[in-house]
PLY file of the C-alpha trace (Angstrom):
ply
format ascii 1.0
element vertex 243
property float x
property float y
property float z
element edge 242
property int vertex1
property int vertex2
end_header
69.18 -86.85 -62.65
66.41 -84.09 -62.80
66.20 -81.81 -59.58
62.57 -82.79 -59.52
63.39 -86.54 -59.45
65.50 -85.49 -56.48
63.73 -84.13 -54.60
60.53 -86.24 -54.77
62.75 -88.98 -54.06
64.15 -87.43 -50.63
60.52 -86.46 -49.66
59.65 -89.97 -50.13
62.19 -91.73 -47.84
61.21 -88.79 -45.63
58.17 -89.77 -45.32
59.16 -93.57 -44.92
61.15 -92.55 -41.36
58.60 -91.64 -39.91
57.21 -93.28 -36.26
54.33 -95.25 -37.13
53.20 -93.58 -33.77
52.83 -90.27 -35.63
54.94 -87.11 -35.54
56.37 -86.28 -31.86
58.17 -82.70 -31.94
60.96 -82.14 -29.46
60.18 -79.08 -27.06
60.36 -77.90 -23.62
61.11 -81.17 -20.96
59.49 -79.23 -18.17
56.05 -78.79 -19.89
53.52 -81.43 -20.15
53.00 -81.73 -23.47
53.54 -84.72 -26.42
56.82 -84.75 -26.97
60.23 -86.46 -27.50
62.00 -87.54 -24.13
64.80 -88.17 -22.78
66.17 -90.69 -21.28
64.43 -93.26 -21.42
63.35 -92.33 -25.46
60.26 -92.03 -25.43
57.38 -89.85 -26.65
55.21 -88.68 -24.07
53.01 -85.60 -22.21
49.27 -84.45 -23.18
48.49 -84.14 -26.97
45.54 -83.33 -29.02
42.21 -85.81 -29.90
41.44 -86.84 -33.10
38.57 -89.41 -32.79
36.19 -88.89 -34.64
32.52 -89.55 -34.95
30.98 -92.63 -35.28
34.28 -95.04 -34.44
34.31 -97.16 -31.73
38.21 -97.89 -30.47
40.14 -100.40 -28.71
42.16 -98.31 -26.45
43.41 -101.01 -23.34
43.90 -104.97 -23.13
45.82 -104.81 -19.54
46.20 -105.96 -16.13
47.03 -103.98 -13.56
46.94 -103.02 -10.22
48.43 -99.04 -9.90
46.85 -98.05 -6.74
49.60 -94.66 -6.48
52.41 -93.86 -8.74
56.02 -94.25 -7.38
58.87 -92.55 -8.75
58.96 -95.00 -11.79
56.40 -97.04 -13.70
57.67 -100.29 -15.38
54.79 -101.93 -18.15
55.37 -105.32 -19.09
54.46 -107.20 -22.18
54.01 -110.60 -22.89
56.30 -112.27 -26.01
54.85 -114.93 -27.30
55.76 -117.65 -29.99
56.72 -115.46 -33.54
55.97 -112.54 -32.23
58.28 -109.71 -33.25
58.85 -105.92 -31.58
55.55 -105.82 -30.24
53.80 -102.00 -31.03
53.16 -100.74 -27.35
50.79 -97.48 -26.63
49.74 -96.23 -23.52
47.35 -94.07 -23.08
44.60 -92.02 -20.91
41.49 -90.19 -22.00
40.01 -87.87 -19.80
37.35 -84.50 -20.25
40.36 -82.10 -20.78
43.30 -83.47 -21.61
44.80 -86.86 -23.75
47.98 -88.50 -22.50
50.09 -90.83 -24.49
52.86 -92.57 -24.69
55.07 -94.28 -27.38
57.84 -94.86 -29.68
59.53 -95.79 -26.97
62.45 -99.35 -26.31
62.46 -102.02 -24.77
64.16 -104.83 -23.03
63.42 -107.94 -21.77
64.14 -111.88 -21.28
62.77 -114.98 -23.04
59.48 -114.52 -21.40
58.89 -110.42 -21.43
59.06 -107.18 -22.38
59.63 -104.73 -20.07
59.63 -100.46 -20.43
60.45 -98.93 -17.32
59.99 -94.43 -16.69
60.37 -91.50 -14.76
56.66 -90.84 -13.65
57.28 -86.97 -13.48
55.56 -86.31 -16.72
52.17 -88.57 -15.13
52.11 -86.04 -11.62
52.50 -82.96 -12.91
49.64 -83.64 -15.69
47.11 -84.86 -12.44
46.51 -88.37 -14.70
44.78 -90.88 -12.28
46.40 -93.55 -12.20
43.28 -96.30 -12.44
42.81 -94.47 -16.00
46.20 -95.40 -17.43
45.52 -97.82 -20.60
47.62 -99.21 -22.36
47.74 -101.74 -25.57
50.46 -103.76 -27.08
50.21 -106.16 -30.36
52.22 -108.27 -32.60
51.82 -108.17 -35.92
51.47 -111.47 -38.45
50.86 -110.98 -41.74
47.87 -108.45 -41.80
46.15 -110.12 -38.79
47.33 -108.47 -35.35
47.11 -110.21 -31.91
47.14 -108.86 -29.16
49.17 -109.52 -25.59
47.81 -108.00 -22.02
49.89 -105.43 -21.10
51.04 -105.79 -17.26
50.58 -101.98 -15.57
53.00 -101.87 -12.67
51.48 -105.28 -10.58
49.34 -107.68 -12.59
45.67 -108.09 -11.10
43.68 -111.69 -11.43
41.22 -110.09 -14.38
42.03 -108.63 -17.57
40.64 -105.44 -18.54
38.72 -104.66 -22.37
38.42 -100.81 -22.49
37.26 -99.58 -25.83
36.46 -96.03 -26.49
33.91 -93.78 -28.20
32.78 -90.30 -28.29
29.57 -91.72 -29.53
27.06 -92.94 -27.86
26.86 -97.07 -28.45
25.26 -100.25 -27.15
27.54 -103.64 -27.24
24.41 -106.53 -27.81
27.00 -109.14 -26.94
30.81 -109.57 -26.20
32.17 -112.76 -26.36
35.53 -114.18 -25.85
35.74 -117.91 -27.65
38.48 -119.74 -28.19
40.39 -119.55 -31.35
38.76 -121.67 -34.14
36.17 -123.15 -31.69
32.47 -122.06 -31.76
31.65 -121.67 -28.31
32.04 -118.88 -25.93
33.46 -119.36 -22.95
32.28 -115.87 -21.57
29.35 -113.67 -23.00
27.83 -110.28 -21.52
26.36 -107.17 -22.80
25.99 -103.20 -22.23
22.86 -103.04 -23.88
22.63 -99.36 -21.90
23.96 -96.44 -24.39
26.96 -94.64 -23.17
29.46 -92.80 -24.55
33.39 -92.68 -23.17
34.90 -95.76 -22.34
33.50 -99.22 -22.12
35.06 -101.05 -20.46
34.54 -104.95 -20.20
36.38 -107.82 -17.11
37.14 -111.01 -17.86
39.07 -113.64 -14.73
41.23 -115.89 -17.68
43.29 -117.71 -14.26
41.41 -120.76 -14.72
41.30 -120.86 -18.75
44.13 -122.87 -20.78
46.56 -120.94 -22.29
46.35 -119.93 -26.76
44.68 -118.04 -28.82
41.06 -116.77 -28.46
38.90 -114.56 -30.21
36.97 -111.64 -29.19
33.37 -111.10 -30.69
31.73 -108.16 -30.33
28.61 -106.73 -31.81
27.90 -103.27 -30.95
25.32 -100.05 -31.92
25.83 -96.63 -32.37
22.88 -94.91 -30.75
21.48 -91.88 -32.64
19.10 -89.74 -33.05
16.85 -89.13 -36.27
18.32 -92.12 -38.44
18.87 -95.82 -38.11
21.58 -96.62 -35.45
24.52 -98.14 -37.08
26.01 -101.65 -36.53
29.64 -102.83 -36.12
30.35 -106.36 -36.03
34.62 -107.57 -35.08
36.86 -110.19 -34.49
39.73 -109.32 -31.97
42.45 -111.38 -31.53
44.02 -111.81 -28.48
46.94 -114.89 -26.34
46.17 -115.51 -23.06
48.10 -117.30 -20.46
46.48 -117.91 -16.79
50.53 -117.32 -15.56
50.05 -113.47 -16.91
47.37 -112.69 -14.04
49.37 -114.58 -11.24
0 1
1 2
2 3
3 4
4 5
5 6
6 7
7 8
8 9
9 10
10 11
11 12
12 13
13 14
14 15
15 16
16 17
17 18
18 19
19 20
20 21
21 22
22 23
23 24
24 25
25 26
26 27
27 28
28 29
29 30
30 31
31 32
32 33
33 34
34 35
35 36
36 37
37 38
38 39
39 40
40 41
41 42
42 43
43 44
44 45
45 46
46 47
47 48
48 49
49 50
50 51
51 52
52 53
53 54
54 55
55 56
56 57
57 58
58 59
59 60
60 61
61 62
62 63
63 64
64 65
65 66
66 67
67 68
68 69
69 70
70 71
71 72
72 73
73 74
74 75
75 76
76 77
77 78
78 79
79 80
80 81
81 82
82 83
83 84
84 85
85 86
86 87
87 88
88 89
89 90
90 91
91 92
92 93
93 94
94 95
95 96
96 97
97 98
98 99
99 100
100 101
101 102
102 103
103 104
104 105
105 106
106 107
107 108
108 109
109 110
110 111
111 112
112 113
113 114
114 115
115 116
116 117
117 118
118 119
119 120
120 121
121 122
122 123
123 124
124 125
125 126
126 127
127 128
128 129
129 130
130 131
131 132
132 133
133 134
134 135
135 136
136 137
137 138
138 139
139 140
140 141
141 142
142 143
143 144
144 145
145 146
146 147
147 148
148 149
149 150
150 151
151 152
152 153
153 154
154 155
155 156
156 157
157 158
158 159
159 160
160 161
161 162
162 163
163 164
164 165
165 166
166 167
167 168
168 169
169 170
170 171
171 172
172 173
173 174
174 175
175 176
176 177
177 178
178 179
179 180
180 181
181 182
182 183
183 184
184 185
185 186
186 187
187 188
188 189
189 190
190 191
191 192
192 193
193 194
194 195
195 196
196 197
197 198
198 199
199 200
200 201
201 202
202 203
203 204
204 205
205 206
206 207
207 208
208 209
209 210
210 211
211 212
212 213
213 214
214 215
215 216
216 217
217 218
218 219
219 220
220 221
221 222
222 223
223 224
224 225
225 226
226 227
227 228
228 229
229 230
230 231
231 232
232 233
233 234
234 235
235 236
236 237
237 238
238 239
239 240
240 241
241 242
């Protein structure tokens, strides 16, 4: 076989097995750099943040009650019918740092996945407890379905956290039952801001099921027309996850 063909085939295979979260290098375990660590096997640490202008990212759907770090921290990710192997990322985005945890194995039972890791890097990098954001999703074809991540202990509400380097105004933020039309919750953020934009919702008295977030956001920019984003996000809810 032609040597060029063999090399091309090996190159394709090498890219096929790269982790979905991106390249996670080996490194000094005593550093706070984003590297592959063990035990348990995971990628964790501080890394450069590459968020381009005119971007608005969903970075967290979580419920948490985390006052201080112990020696270990546990994530709980609800299982949902038909869902397999959720993709989970934990982040903390500060002015001078970007902490990230991903690419880790999950254990659990019939109702939830779990992951527990030591908080040495979190404490060494001085990541504030209230800044941890977590996002988990299951793939159903091309449609991701998000589930709230329980960080430490649960609280009585969800936090939906978006992030943008640009100033953004949320004209509407609605929660609507999947397939429905009438919002069960609606709010807005008419004042432009950048960084994290946080919405909270107490769903303890709302029936379990699949819901959609509908939002319209506008980038607030000088000298040019504002750019509008209109999106739908599907997530699963169960009031037991808030108790």
